[in-house]
N, C-alpha and C positions, 0 to 999 in steps of 0.2 A: 655309190654311184655306179650305174651300169647303163648299157646301151639297150634301148628297146628296139630290137632289130626290125620288128614289124612296122613301127612308125618312124624309125630313124631318129629317135629322140633320146637325149641323155636324161636319165631319171636320177634324181637325188633322193637319198633317204637320210634322215638325221633325227636328232632329238627335237621334240616340240619346243618352240620358243616359249619362254616364260612371259608373264605379264609385263615385267620390267622391260624386256627387249622389245615387245610389241609397242609399248608406249614410246620408247626411244625411236623406233622406226617411223611411227606415225607422226611424232613431233618433228622429225627431220624431213618429212615429205618424201619418203622413199616409196610411196605407194604408186599406183598406176598414174602416169602423167603428173607425178608429184602432187597428187590430190589428197595426200594424207589418208588414203584408204588402201586396203589390200583387196584386190578384185575378187569377186565370187569365183569359186572354183580353184582358187590359189590358196597357198598356205605359206607359212614361214617356218623353216626348220633350222636348227643349229647343225652345221656340217662338221665343224671342228670345235671341240670344247676343251682341248688341252689334255684329254685322257686317252686318245686313240689316234692311230695313224693308219690310213688305208693305203696299202702298197699295191700298185698295178703292175702286172707283168706282161711284157711284150716280147715277141721273138725278134730276130735280127732284121725282119722285113717290116716291122711296125704293126704286126697282127697280134691279137690277143694270144698269149701263151696259156698253157694249162699248168696250174690253175690260173685263172684270170686275175684274181685279187686275193689279198690276205689282210685281215684286220689285226694290227699289232696293238696291244694294250699294255705292254710292259713299260713301267715308268722310265726305265733307262732308255728304251727305244724312243719313246715319245719325247723325252728331254733332249736326246741327241738330234732328232729331226727338228725340234723347235729351235735349238741352238744353231743348227746349220741354216735354217731358213732365215733367222735374224742376221747371221753373218753375211749371207748373200744379199739380203735386202739392203743392208747398210752400204753395199757397194753398187747398188743398182743406179741407173741413170734415170732421173725423173722424166716422165713422158714429155713434158713441155721442153726439155732440153735435149731430147734424143733426135738425132738426124742420121741419115745414111750417107 
């Protein structure tokens, strides 16, 4: 994932979706306007497949640091991040019950 500074858009890169995932997406109606299609000019990619973690680095003011990112593929790092995510997710407040 990176920022296209010319267009001010976030660009995602990932592994191509396989046929099974595309079928599940289309059956669930996750296409444009839930029409069971993926619009022309768009694609579906897998961002997280359980084998890599993309770490973003920022300075103390919220700006990109140098280097901006690092891809970690070590099984121990990936497992640690997945475990941490699940632990936090279990403690999350569902959107429909959240209030300020």
